[in-house]
Residue frames as qw, qx, qy, qz and C-alpha x, y, z in Angstrom:
[[0.411, -0.649, 0.640, -0.027, 93.15, 118.03, 128.71],
 [0.754, -0.080, 0.636, 0.143, 92.87, 114.67, 127.06],
 [0.667, 0.733, 0.119, 0.048, 92.88, 116.22, 123.62],
 [0.072, -0.879, 0.469, 0.040, 96.45, 117.46, 124.63],
 [0.630, -0.291, 0.713, 0.101, 97.52, 113.85, 124.92],
 [0.738, 0.469, 0.465, 0.139, 96.22, 112.87, 121.47],
 [0.340, 0.931, -0.131, 0.033, 98.03, 115.97, 120.10],
 [0.359, -0.734, 0.570, 0.079, 101.28, 115.05, 121.89],
 [0.620, -0.085, 0.757, 0.186, 101.26, 111.67, 120.15],
 [0.158, 0.345, -0.511, -0.771, 100.05, 113.15, 116.83],
 [0.074, -0.219, -0.946, -0.225, 96.75, 111.11, 116.63],
 [0.397, -0.336, -0.181, -0.835, 93.09, 111.77, 116.67],
 [0.499, -0.231, 0.567, -0.613, 90.56, 110.82, 119.40],
 [0.907, 0.145, -0.003, -0.396, 89.10, 107.97, 117.25],
 [0.393, 0.544, -0.740, 0.037, 92.51, 106.13, 117.33],
 [0.919, -0.279, -0.232, -0.152, 92.49, 102.60, 118.62],
 [0.694, -0.668, 0.254, 0.086, 94.86, 101.14, 121.16],
 [0.830, 0.028, 0.309, 0.464, 97.22, 99.59, 118.55],
 [0.387, 0.758, 0.120, 0.511, 97.57, 102.95, 116.68],
 [0.376, -0.905, 0.127, -0.152, 98.36, 104.65, 120.01],
 [0.814, -0.407, 0.292, 0.293, 101.16, 102.19, 120.69],
 [0.711, 0.360, 0.255, 0.549, 102.61, 102.56, 117.22],
 [0.086, 0.903, 0.016, 0.421, 102.47, 106.47, 117.48],
 [0.544, -0.816, 0.191, -0.030, 104.11, 106.36, 120.86],
 [0.868, -0.137, 0.281, 0.385, 106.91, 104.11, 119.67],
 [0.550, 0.596, 0.225, 0.540, 107.69, 106.41, 116.86],
 [0.127, -0.922, 0.051, -0.361, 107.68, 109.61, 119.09],
 [0.727, -0.652, 0.194, 0.095, 109.67, 107.88, 121.75],
 [0.810, 0.123, 0.233, 0.524, 112.39, 106.91, 119.26],
 [0.387, 0.698, 0.158, 0.581, 112.47, 110.39, 117.97],
 [0.256, -0.845, 0.047, -0.468, 112.46, 112.41, 121.30],
 [0.842, -0.442, -0.190, 0.246, 114.49, 110.15, 123.61],
 [0.170, -0.954, 0.223, 0.104, 117.18, 112.34, 125.21],
 [0.622, -0.358, 0.555, 0.421, 120.04, 110.07, 124.21],
 [0.532, 0.397, 0.584, 0.468, 119.09, 110.40, 120.49],
 [0.140, 0.830, 0.294, 0.453, 117.53, 113.97, 120.29],
 [0.516, -0.042, -0.253, 0.817, 120.01, 116.60, 121.36],
 [0.124, -0.637, -0.216, -0.730, 117.42, 119.49, 121.51],
 [0.044, -0.274, 0.567, -0.776, 117.23, 121.30, 124.89],
 [0.587, -0.109, 0.250, -0.762, 113.58, 120.34, 125.33],
 [0.588, 0.137, -0.761, -0.238, 113.93, 116.67, 124.35],
 [0.131, -0.020, -0.872, 0.471, 113.91, 115.52, 127.92],
 [0.330, 0.201, 0.411, -0.826, 110.62, 117.35, 128.60],
 [0.588, 0.291, -0.389, -0.647, 109.13, 116.29, 125.35],
 [0.458, 0.088, -0.885, -0.015, 109.89, 112.61, 126.05],
 [0.082, 0.105, 0.750, -0.647, 108.17, 112.92, 129.44],
 [0.516, 0.279, 0.102, -0.803, 105.16, 114.40, 127.82],
 [0.638, 0.219, -0.576, -0.461, 105.00, 111.61, 125.16],
 [0.299, 0.003, -0.934, 0.197, 105.31, 108.87, 127.82],
 [0.218, 0.184, 0.521, -0.804, 102.76, 110.62, 130.00],
 [0.579, 0.274, -0.175, -0.748, 100.31, 110.76, 127.02],
 [0.515, 0.165, -0.812, -0.221, 100.92, 107.12, 126.17],
 [0.137, -0.073, -0.890, 0.429, 100.31, 105.88, 129.73],
 [0.342, 0.239, 0.362, -0.834, 97.29, 107.96, 130.20],
 [0.554, 0.315, -0.356, -0.684, 95.81, 106.97, 126.79],
 [0.490, 0.134, -0.851, -0.133, 96.38, 103.41, 127.05],
 [0.030, -0.178, -0.802, 0.569, 94.89, 103.28, 130.54],
 [0.396, 0.294, 0.139, -0.858, 92.08, 105.40, 129.33],
 [0.583, 0.207, -0.562, -0.549, 91.27, 103.29, 126.34],
 [0.470, 0.033, -0.882, 0.029, 91.39, 100.14, 128.51],
 [0.195, -0.222, -0.733, 0.612, 90.02, 101.13, 131.89],
 [0.184, 0.013, 0.096, -0.978, 87.46, 103.80, 131.24],
 [0.607, -0.193, -0.542, -0.548, 84.71, 101.38, 130.40],
 [0.559, -0.211, -0.753, 0.276, 85.18, 99.94, 133.97],
 [0.035, -0.082, 0.404, -0.910, 84.31, 103.09, 135.86],
 [0.341, -0.511, -0.749, -0.249, 81.13, 102.60, 137.66],
 [0.314, -0.694, 0.015, -0.648, 78.86, 104.55, 139.90],
 [0.141, -0.399, 0.748, -0.512, 79.39, 104.19, 143.67],
 [0.206, -0.127, -0.967, 0.073, 78.14, 101.28, 145.49],
 [0.389, -0.521, -0.414, -0.638, 74.34, 101.51, 146.07],
 [0.667, -0.527, -0.501, 0.164, 74.74, 100.53, 149.65],
 [0.488, -0.166, -0.200, 0.833, 76.92, 103.32, 150.41],
 [0.061, 0.936, 0.303, -0.169, 75.61, 106.93, 151.05],
 [0.469, -0.265, 0.273, 0.797, 77.82, 108.87, 148.58],
 [0.361, 0.804, 0.286, -0.375, 76.83, 111.99, 146.77],
 [0.125, -0.486, 0.593, 0.630, 79.62, 111.74, 144.20],
 [0.741, 0.532, 0.013, -0.408, 78.50, 111.30, 140.59],
 [0.900, 0.203, 0.280, 0.264, 79.97, 109.15, 137.95],
 [0.476, 0.790, -0.059, 0.381, 81.64, 112.20, 136.67],
 [0.365, -0.820, 0.392, -0.200, 83.40, 112.83, 140.00],
 [0.847, -0.246, 0.451, 0.134, 84.83, 109.29, 139.78],
 [0.754, 0.552, 0.174, 0.311, 85.77, 109.84, 136.35],
 [0.151, 0.909, -0.216, 0.324, 87.59, 113.12, 137.15],
 [0.607, -0.661, 0.437, -0.065, 89.29, 111.48, 140.13],
 [0.893, 0.036, 0.377, 0.244, 90.54, 108.64, 137.85],
 [0.538, 0.763, 0.038, 0.357, 91.78, 111.04, 135.27],
 [0.117, -0.906, 0.335, -0.231, 93.86, 112.87, 137.88],
 [0.780, -0.401, 0.480, 0.006, 95.25, 109.65, 139.41],
 [0.864, 0.248, 0.339, 0.277, 96.20, 108.23, 136.07],
 [0.380, 0.866, -0.099, 0.310, 97.85, 111.47, 134.83],
 [0.339, -0.811, 0.440, -0.185, 99.98, 111.65, 137.97],
 [0.829, -0.225, 0.505, 0.084, 100.95, 108.07, 137.59],
 [0.729, 0.607, 0.170, 0.268, 101.72, 108.49, 133.82],
 [0.112, 0.929, -0.242, 0.257, 103.73, 111.63, 134.55],
 [0.591, -0.654, 0.469, -0.047, 105.78, 109.81, 137.33],
 [0.872, 0.024, 0.445, 0.201, 106.52, 106.86, 135.14],
 [0.577, 0.757, 0.100, 0.291, 107.39, 109.01, 132.11],
 [0.118, -0.915, 0.356, -0.151, 109.94, 111.03, 134.30],
 [0.745, -0.411, 0.520, 0.078, 111.56, 107.82, 135.33],
 [0.815, 0.319, 0.400, 0.272, 111.88, 106.60, 131.68],
 [0.299, 0.941, -0.048, 0.150, 113.23, 109.98, 130.59],
 [0.364, -0.794, 0.487, -0.002, 116.25, 109.53, 132.96],
 [0.868, -0.106, 0.471, 0.115, 117.07, 106.19, 131.41],
 [0.146, -0.402, 0.670, 0.608, 119.77, 105.70, 128.71],
 [0.666, 0.319, -0.262, -0.622, 118.07, 104.84, 125.23],
 [0.476, 0.215, -0.848, -0.092, 119.62, 101.40, 125.15],
 [0.002, 0.066, 0.869, -0.490, 118.16, 100.71, 128.61],
 [0.483, 0.274, 0.135, -0.821, 114.85, 102.22, 127.49],
 [0.582, 0.298, -0.566, -0.503, 114.66, 99.83, 124.62],
 [0.285, 0.025, -0.940, 0.184, 114.73, 96.94, 127.15],
 [0.337, 0.023, 0.522, -0.784, 111.67, 98.17, 128.92],
 [0.331, 0.289, 0.897, -0.041, 108.41, 96.39, 128.63],
 [0.327, 0.765, 0.206, -0.515, 106.73, 99.33, 127.03],
 [0.253, 0.666, -0.485, -0.507, 109.11, 99.66, 124.24],
 [0.113, -0.131, 0.973, 0.156, 109.38, 95.81, 123.71],
 [0.386, 0.467, 0.760, -0.236, 105.53, 95.49, 123.56],
 [0.397, 0.761, 0.076, -0.508, 105.04, 98.31, 121.12],
 [0.049, 0.572, -0.730, -0.370, 107.83, 97.02, 119.05],
 [0.241, 0.019, 0.966, 0.092, 106.52, 93.56, 118.94],
 [0.419, 0.607, 0.592, -0.325, 102.84, 94.80, 118.10],
 [0.254, 0.735, -0.303, -0.551, 104.32, 97.09, 115.39],
 [0.019, 0.369, -0.866, -0.337, 106.27, 94.09, 113.87],
 [0.348, 0.227, 0.901, -0.125, 103.22, 91.77, 114.09],
 [0.465, 0.721, 0.319, -0.404, 100.99, 94.18, 112.22],
 [0.238, 0.667, -0.537, -0.458, 103.79, 94.73, 109.46],
 [0.156, -0.169, 0.963, 0.138, 104.00, 90.86, 109.19],
 [0.428, 0.437, 0.740, -0.280, 100.33, 90.62, 108.95],
 [0.395, 0.786, -0.027, -0.474, 100.19, 93.23, 106.17],
 [0.028, 0.550, -0.745, -0.376, 103.07, 91.46, 104.40],
 [0.236, 0.119, 0.964, -0.010, 101.28, 88.12, 104.41],
 [0.434, 0.647, 0.497, -0.382, 98.02, 89.84, 103.27],
 [0.304, 0.709, -0.351, -0.530, 99.71, 91.41, 100.34],
 [0.041, -0.280, 0.919, 0.273, 101.07, 87.97, 99.29],
 [0.344, 0.320, 0.864, -0.180, 97.72, 86.42, 99.60],
 [0.389, 0.718, 0.151, -0.557, 96.15, 89.11, 97.52],
 [0.264, 0.600, -0.604, -0.454, 98.62, 88.53, 94.78],
 [0.127, -0.088, 0.982, 0.105, 98.38, 84.76, 94.94],
 [0.410, 0.502, 0.632, -0.425, 94.40, 85.16, 94.91],
 [0.409, 0.703, -0.151, -0.562, 94.72, 87.25, 91.69],
 [0.157, 0.450, -0.794, -0.376, 96.97, 84.81, 90.00],
 [0.260, 0.180, 0.938, -0.140, 94.64, 81.76, 91.05],
 [0.413, 0.591, 0.415, -0.555, 91.77, 83.76, 89.87],
 [0.390, 0.656, -0.399, -0.508, 93.20, 84.44, 86.41],
 [0.021, 0.242, -0.957, -0.159, 94.36, 80.77, 86.15],
 [0.364, 0.350, 0.803, -0.317, 90.83, 79.53, 87.15],
 [0.453, 0.673, 0.070, -0.581, 89.40, 81.93, 84.36],
 [0.255, 0.556, -0.662, -0.433, 91.78, 80.61, 81.83],
 [0.166, -0.055, 0.985, 0.004, 90.94, 76.98, 82.52],
 [0.413, 0.542, 0.692, -0.238, 87.22, 77.67, 81.73],
 [0.347, 0.220, 0.464, 0.785, 88.25, 79.75, 78.72],
 [0.064, -0.843, -0.491, -0.209, 86.35, 82.88, 79.92],
 [0.422, -0.357, -0.147, 0.821, 89.05, 85.54, 80.85],
 [0.173, 0.864, 0.414, 0.226, 87.34, 88.81, 80.52],
 [0.288, 0.565, -0.157, 0.757, 88.69, 92.46, 80.51],
 [0.502, -0.727, 0.026, -0.469, 86.90, 93.06, 83.74],
 [0.933, -0.322, -0.065, 0.149, 88.74, 89.95, 85.37],
 [0.716, 0.291, -0.066, 0.631, 92.06, 91.35, 84.02],
 [0.032, -0.670, 0.124, -0.731, 91.51, 94.95, 85.34],
 [0.721, -0.649, 0.007, -0.245, 90.40, 93.53, 88.74],
 [0.935, -0.120, -0.051, 0.330, 93.36, 91.29, 88.90],
 [0.466, 0.534, -0.056, 0.703, 95.64, 94.30, 87.92],
 [0.220, -0.738, 0.070, -0.634, 94.33, 96.54, 90.58],
 [0.865, -0.491, -0.022, -0.096, 94.25, 93.86, 93.28],
 [0.861, 0.124, -0.114, 0.480, 97.89, 93.07, 92.43],
 [0.215, 0.618, -0.149, 0.741, 98.77, 96.76, 92.93],
 [0.587, -0.658, 0.070, -0.467, 96.97, 96.79, 96.28],
 [0.960, -0.205, -0.068, 0.178, 98.94, 93.56, 97.22],
 [0.682, 0.338, -0.125, 0.636, 102.14, 95.13, 96.19],
 [0.159, -0.707, 0.129, -0.677, 101.40, 98.35, 98.33],
 [0.790, -0.564, 0.065, -0.231, 100.87, 96.14, 101.36],
 [0.935, -0.018, -0.057, 0.349, 103.97, 94.29, 100.75],
 [0.400, 0.564, -0.112, 0.714, 106.05, 97.51, 100.13],
 [0.374, -0.752, 0.068, -0.539, 104.59, 99.22, 103.23],
 [0.847, -0.517, 0.085, -0.084, 105.15, 96.44, 105.62],
 [0.853, 0.198, -0.090, 0.474, 108.69, 95.62, 104.16],
 [0.204, 0.656, -0.170, 0.707, 109.84, 99.28, 104.56],
 [0.546, -0.692, 0.131, -0.454, 108.38, 99.34, 108.16],
 [0.942, -0.311, 0.030, 0.119, 110.13, 96.04, 109.14],
 [0.709, 0.396, -0.100, 0.575, 113.31, 97.22, 107.65],
 [0.001, 0.705, -0.120, 0.699, 113.11, 100.56, 109.46],
 [0.724, -0.591, 0.034, -0.354, 112.24, 98.97, 112.73],
 [0.943, -0.099, -0.135, 0.289, 115.32, 96.74, 112.75],
 [0.436, 0.551, -0.246, 0.668, 117.70, 99.73, 112.85]]
C-alpha cells in the first residue's frame, strides 16, 4: 500500500521529505483539473494529494509511534498501532485531497501546501545556484593562488576545469528550475 504512494509521486522509498515535496509540486501542477483536461485528471490529482499527505505525515510522524502505555492492560502490539495510524492518515489525506481537487488551480496555488513546496523548491534552487558560483570562484582563486607562487600544474588546471564544469551545471540546473517555476 505505501509503495503505491511512492509510485504515484514517481519517487523511491529512500526519498527524503524535501524530494517528496518537490515531486508532489510537479505532479500537482501537471494533473490539476484546471490544467489537465484528461477525464481522469480529477481522480489522479486526488491520488497525488493523498500520496503527498500520507508520505509527509509518514516521514515526520512514524518515528513517534510508541507502544501502549505500560500501566494499561492492552494486548495491541506496536504493529496494531502502526496499522491504525496508517488507516487514519490515509483517510485524512484522501479527504483533504478530494477537497483540494475541487478547487480552481489559482485558488490551489494559494494553499499552504503549494506555497510551502514552492518555497522549498525555490530555496533549493537558490542554494544550488550559490553553490555553483562558489565552486567557480573557488577554482579561479585556486588558480590565482597557484600562479602567485609560480607552481601551476597540469593537475591543477584539469581539476579547475572539471570543477568549473560542475559549477556551471549547478548554475544551469538551478537557473532553469527557477525560471520554470516562475511560470
